[in-house]
C-alpha positions, 0 to 999 in steps of 0.5 A, a space after each residue: 426482340 421485345 421492341 421489334 414485336 411492340 413496333 410490329 403490333 402497333 402497326 395493326 389497329 385490330 391488335 390491342 396488347 399490353 406493352 408494360 407490366 402493371 404491378 397491381 394486376 395480372 398481366 394479359 399473359 393470363 388472358 391466354 394462359 391455360 389455368 387448369 394446370 395438371 401437376 404432379 409430385 416428384 414421387 410420381 413414377 415415370 410410367 405414371 407421368 407418361 400415362 398422365 400425359 397420354 390421357 390428358 393429351 399434354 406435352 409438359 407437366 410441372 412437378 410441384 411440392 405437395 405441401 407448399 405447391 411450389 414448383 420443383 421441376 418440369 417433365 416434357 414429352 422429350 424427357 420421356 423420349 430421352 429416358 425411353 432410349 433417345 438420350 442420356 436419361 436412358 442411362 437410368 435403365 442401363 446403369 442404375 437399374 442394370 437394364 431392368 426396364 420394369 424397375 426403371 419405369 417405376 422410378 420416381 419422376 425426379 430422376 429425369 425431371 428438368 430442374 431450374 425451370 424457366 418461368 413467367 410471372 402472372 404480371 407478365 405480358 403476352 409480349 414478354 412471353 413471345 420474347 422469352 420463347 424466341 430468346 430461349 428457344 422454348 415452347 412453353 413456360 409455367 406461370 407462377 405468382 409471387 409465392 412461386 405457386 403455379 397459376 398457369 401455363 403458356 405455350 407457343 401455340 397460345 401466343 401464335 393463336 393470339 397473334 396470327 394476324 401478324 403472319 397473315 400475308 406470308 406464305 408457307 414457303 417463306 418460313 418452312 424448313 426444307 433441310 429435312 430429317 426423315 426416316 422409314 417405316 421399319 425404324 425401331 422406336 429406339 431409333 426414332 427416339 434417338 433421332 428426335 432427342 439428338 436433333 431436338 425434333 418433336 415430329 419426323 416424316 416417314 417416307 418410303 417407296 410408292 408401291 403404286 408408282 412404276 418408278 418406285 418413287 419415294 412418297 410421304 407415308 406417314 408422320 410420327 410425333 413424340 406424342 405418338 410414342 407417348 401414347 404407345 406407352 400410355 395405352 399400355 401397349 408397352 406392357 404387352 411387350 414386357 416378355 422379360 424385364 429387358 428394355 430391348 423387348 420394349 423398344 423392339 417395335 417399328 414405327 409403322 405400328 405407331 405412325 399417323 397415316 391420315 396426314 394433314 398437309 399444306 402447300 408452300 403457297 398456303 397463307 400462314 394464318 390459314 396454317 395457324 388455324 389448321 394447327 389450332 383446330 386440330 391440335 397439331 404443332 407441325 405439318 408436312 409441306 407437299 408439292 402441289 403437282 407431284 405430292 412429294 414432301 418438300 418441307 415441314 412447318 411447325 408452330 415454332 416457325 409461325 412464332 418466329 415469323 411473327 417477330 420478323 
């Protein structure tokens, strides 16, 4: 994978990247990494981390030791969704806290954080980052120095933004996913989190009947992402639903109350470089693909698809 990337990059005169590590200086990974990293301690509560993600509009927070600054773990939006009803971490509510949701969301984040985190070094290159992301199927990594302290974070969006010239000639239809998982506006939050966690999805299109059509054909009504659900938690709308301590009161909300209806879409004939630009400008990591004539949903394209296309 690494050699394939290097050979492809070398064919573009306008792309000048470091291909080997330099032991005495930072690698060019630090040229595109986000350095003002938001971290938290493992004693922070789950709701505090959810609020922090929502306020800062970030998808992952490294958990560090307050004394040494060393990395202990990481929490992503998918970890929060897993806890919120999508997967095994929901057991924290049902078992350890006997269904007391208010108690569970105030548990320390160490209860659900991921340990054994894959990291990159500040000596690494952008090519190293792209290679590891593709091989490990991960969307981002903390960057640590020789003391294991965090000095940055790099995401697949950072890599695609740097290398989007490598996909300029390809169309959306060349890489988009067509085997789609969709849902309807009446799906409860608990249901959509399960769909996302079990299928490793960070976004799901919402479809339903077109009331303006005489044929009642289904159309794209909206889009919901892991970040939208996180925002529901972070905006404290969650607490308005806490009529009791039972988790069911909180997740008994349908996604038509949360979904995005002002949707950016793309055509299957659009160039990937243009799609990458839309994603970067709008801070979006996935876009529905609609048919030019019928406006029907025919696919979805994500930042991961763009990253994969770079290596092809």
